[in-house]
C-alpha positions as CSV (number, residue, x, y, z in Angstrom):
1,I,101.7,86.4,97.5
2,L,98.2,86.7,98.9
3,E,95.2,86.9,96.5
4,I,91.9,88.0,98.0
5,G,88.7,86.8,96.3
6,P,90.0,84.6,93.4
7,G,86.4,83.6,92.5
8,D,85.8,80.7,90.2
9,N,89.3,80.3,88.8
10,L,92.9,80.3,90.1
11,G,94.5,81.5,86.9
12,V,95.9,84.7,88.5
13,A,97.6,82.6,91.3
14,L,99.0,80.2,88.7
15,R,100.5,83.1,86.7
16,F,102.2,84.4,89.8
17,Y,103.6,81.0,90.7
18,A,104.7,80.3,87.1
19,A,106.5,83.6,87.1
20,G,108.5,82.7,90.2
21,A,106.5,83.3,93.3
22,E,107.5,81.1,96.2
23,K,103.9,80.4,97.1
24,V,100.5,81.9,96.5
25,V,97.7,81.8,99.0
26,C,94.1,82.5,97.9
27,L,91.4,83.5,100.4
28,D,87.7,83.7,99.5
29,K,84.7,84.4,101.7
30,F,82.5,82.3,99.4
31,F,83.0,79.0,97.5
32,S,82.5,79.3,93.8
33,H,81.1,76.3,92.0
34,R,83.2,75.3,89.0
35,D,82.7,73.3,85.8
36,A,85.7,70.9,85.8
37,N,85.9,70.6,82.0
38,Q,85.6,74.4,81.5
39,Q,88.4,74.9,84.0
40,K,90.7,72.5,82.1
41,V,90.1,74.4,78.9
42,I,90.9,77.7,80.6
43,Y,94.0,76.3,82.3
44,A,95.3,74.7,79.1
45,A,94.9,77.9,77.2
46,L,96.6,79.9,79.9
47,R,99.6,77.5,79.8
48,E,99.9,77.9,76.1
49,R,100.3,81.7,76.5
50,L,103.1,81.3,79.0
51,P,106.8,81.7,78.1
52,E,108.5,78.4,77.8
53,D,110.6,78.9,80.9
54,Q,107.5,79.3,83.0
55,R,105.7,76.2,82.0
56,A,107.7,73.8,84.2
57,R,106.6,75.8,87.3
58,Y,103.1,75.9,86.0
59,D,103.1,72.1,85.6
60,R,104.4,71.7,89.1
61,A,101.5,73.7,90.5
62,L,98.7,72.2,88.4
63,N,98.1,68.7,87.0
64,L,96.2,69.5,83.8
65,N,95.0,65.9,83.4
66,T,93.2,65.8,86.8
67,G,92.7,69.6,87.5
68,E,94.4,69.2,90.9
69,I,96.4,72.1,92.3
70,D,99.4,71.3,94.5
71,P,98.7,73.1,97.9
72,E,102.5,73.4,98.4
73,C,102.4,75.8,95.5
74,I,99.0,77.4,95.7
75,Q,96.9,77.2,98.8
76,Y,93.1,77.9,98.4
77,S,90.9,78.6,101.3
78,Y,87.2,79.5,101.2
79,G,85.0,80.6,104.0
80,A,87.8,83.0,104.8
81,P,86.8,86.7,104.9
82,A,89.4,89.3,104.4
83,E,88.5,90.8,107.8
84,Q,90.0,87.7,109.4
85,A,93.0,87.3,107.1
86,D,95.7,87.8,109.7
87,S,94.2,85.2,112.0
88,I,94.1,82.7,109.1
89,V,97.5,83.2,107.5
90,G,99.5,84.9,110.2
91,R,101.1,88.3,110.5
92,E,103.8,89.7,108.3
93,T,103.7,86.7,106.0
94,F,103.4,88.2,102.5
95,D,105.4,90.4,100.2
96,L,102.5,91.2,97.9
97,I,98.7,91.3,98.3
98,V,96.4,91.5,95.2
99,S,92.7,91.7,94.5
100,R,90.4,92.5,91.6
101,A,86.8,93.8,92.0
102,V,86.7,92.5,95.6
103,M,87.3,95.4,98.0
104,W,84.3,97.4,97.0
105,E,82.0,94.5,98.1
106,I,83.5,94.2,101.6
107,Y,81.1,96.3,103.8
108,E,83.5,96.4,106.8
109,I,86.3,97.5,104.6
110,E,88.3,99.3,107.4
111,A,88.6,96.1,109.3
112,A,89.6,94.2,106.2
113,L,92.3,96.6,105.2
114,R,93.7,96.6,108.8
115,A,93.7,92.8,108.8
116,L,95.4,92.6,105.4
117,D,98.0,95.2,106.5
118,R,98.9,92.9,109.4
119,T,99.6,90.0,107.0
120,L,102.0,92.1,104.9
121,K,105.7,92.4,105.6
122,P,107.2,95.9,106.1
123,G,108.1,97.2,102.7
124,G,105.5,94.9,101.1
125,K,103.2,96.0,98.3
126,V,99.4,95.9,97.6
127,I,97.6,96.1,94.3
128,H,93.9,96.3,94.4
129,K,91.5,96.9,91.5
130,I,88.6,98.8,93.2
131,A,85.3,100.0,91.8
132,C,83.4,102.9,93.3
133,L,80.0,102.1,91.8
134,D,76.6,100.5,92.2
135,W,74.4,98.4,90.0
136,M,71.1,98.1,91.7
137,F,70.0,101.7,91.0
138,R,71.6,102.3,87.7
139,E,70.2,99.1,86.2
140,N,66.7,100.5,86.9
141,G,67.3,103.8,85.2
142,H,68.5,105.9,88.1
143,H,71.5,108.2,88.2
144,P,74.7,106.2,88.6
145,L,75.4,108.0,92.0
146,E,71.8,107.5,93.3
147,F,73.2,105.0,95.8
148,L,75.1,107.9,97.5
149,T,71.7,109.5,98.5
150,V,70.4,106.6,100.6
151,P,70.7,107.3,104.4
152,E,73.3,105.1,106.1
153,P,71.0,103.0,108.4
154,I,68.8,102.0,105.4
155,Y,71.8,101.4,103.1
156,R,73.4,99.2,105.7
157,W,70.4,96.9,105.7
158,M,70.5,96.9,101.9
159,A,74.2,96.2,101.4
160,R,75.7,94.5,104.4
161,D,76.6,90.8,103.6
162,S,75.1,91.2,100.1
163,G,78.1,91.9,97.9
164,K,76.7,95.4,97.1
165,S,78.9,98.4,97.1
166,N,80.4,99.6,100.4
167,R,80.2,103.2,99.1
168,R,83.9,103.9,99.7
169,N,85.5,106.1,97.1
170,I,89.0,107.4,96.2
171,D,88.9,110.0,98.9
172,F,88.4,107.3,101.5
173,Y,91.2,105.0,100.2
174,R,93.5,108.0,99.9
175,R,93.0,108.9,103.6
176,F,92.9,105.4,105.0
177,M,95.9,104.1,103.2
178,R,97.8,107.1,104.5
179,Q,96.6,106.4,108.0
180,L,98.0,102.9,107.7
181,G,101.3,104.2,106.6
182,Y,101.4,103.4,102.9
183,E,102.9,105.3,100.0
184,T,100.0,105.0,97.5
185,I,99.4,105.7,93.9
186,F,95.9,105.7,92.4
187,H,95.7,104.7,88.7
188,I,92.2,105.9,87.6
189,T,90.7,103.6,84.9
190,K,87.1,104.9,84.5
191,V,84.9,107.8,85.4
192,V,81.1,107.9,86.2
193,G,78.7,108.2,83.3
194,T,81.0,107.1,80.5
195,S,80.9,103.9,78.4
196,T,84.4,104.2,76.9
197,A,87.2,101.6,77.4
198,E,89.3,101.8,80.6
199,F,92.1,104.3,80.6
200,P,95.6,103.0,80.2
201,P,97.8,102.7,83.3
202,G,99.3,106.0,84.5
203,V,96.2,108.2,84.7
204,T,96.7,109.5,88.2
205,E,94.8,112.8,87.7
206,L,91.7,113.6,85.7
207,T,91.9,116.1,82.9
208,R,88.8,117.9,81.4
209,D,88.0,117.0,77.8
210,V,90.5,114.1,78.0
211,H,88.9,111.9,80.7
212,Y,85.6,113.7,81.1
213,T,83.5,116.4,79.5
214,Q,81.0,119.0,80.6
215,R,78.3,116.4,80.2
216,E,79.7,114.5,83.2
217,I,80.0,117.7,85.2
218,D,76.4,118.6,84.5
219,S,75.3,115.1,85.6
220,L,77.2,115.6,88.9
221,A,75.6,119.0,89.4
222,A,72.2,117.5,89.0
223,I,72.5,115.0,91.8
224,R,74.9,116.8,94.1
225,P,72.1,118.6,96.1
226,R,70.7,115.1,97.1
227,L,73.9,113.4,98.0
228,L,74.6,112.6,101.7
229,P,76.7,115.2,103.4
230,Q,79.9,113.1,103.4
231,F,79.6,112.7,99.6
232,K,78.4,116.2,98.8
233,A,81.6,117.5,100.4
234,L,83.8,115.6,97.8
235,S,85.3,117.4,94.8
236,D,84.0,116.7,91.3
237,H,87.1,114.8,90.5
238,D,86.8,112.4,93.5
239,L,83.1,111.8,92.7
240,L,83.9,111.1,89.1
241,V,86.3,108.3,89.8
242,E,84.4,105.0,89.2
243,D,87.2,102.5,88.9
244,M,90.9,102.4,89.8
245,F,94.0,100.5,90.7
246,V,95.3,101.2,94.2
247,V,99.0,100.5,94.3
248,G,100.6,100.9,97.7
249,E,103.9,100.2,99.6
250,K,103.8,99.5,103.3
251,S,106.1,101.7,105.4
252,G,109.0,100.4,107.5
253,A,108.9,98.3,110.6
254,A,109.0,101.2,113.1
255,A,105.9,102.9,111.6
256,C,104.1,99.6,111.3
257,R,104.5,98.9,115.0
258,A,103.3,102.3,115.9
259,I,100.1,101.8,113.9
260,A,99.5,98.3,115.3
């Protein structure tokens, strides 16, 4: 399993290894500083929540007394951007790639998705939790889609190498994953302009008065005339999607060779 952007804790990787993964590799572009004592508390609590039959593998991967993780079980590399994943870990290495709240911050996302595709075995799967939102405008009282009005040359200076949104939305991922040869399902978890809890898994289509109301439609209508052309052309439903899980399965070997 390959995890992109684990951040300041390797709990996800430990859960995968404890559940039976042969090995988990974690790649992160940046190093996250950690409080060793806090990490021990987190890891001990995580172990307590595991089924009894998974604790032996958990203990093999992590020494709770020292906080050391066995690199034979979980390999952690920082300074490793997703755009270079295949050159770091090799091609057709993994059965599963996962990430959470990472892809939306990668400005050169097309290059990253292609590199990750090259690391995945034919028939392998990806699960990415991806946001389609921005904080810098909304935190200052602007419309939540204000960031889609900024001309690309200016936005590039604002967002590149900053961790800000790459402005890719569900329409982009739908088209690009198809281009790469994936069978993909999009589980929508949140829509623009709402403060409710995330939707449960299985919401693949938005329904009026269930997932959004006329208020959200009116809000879109108010900003749509100012959107950049590529965003103005999107449907209301595509613009409404603010957060989602992208679950995809890579096609067979012949199709993958054709794309490469």
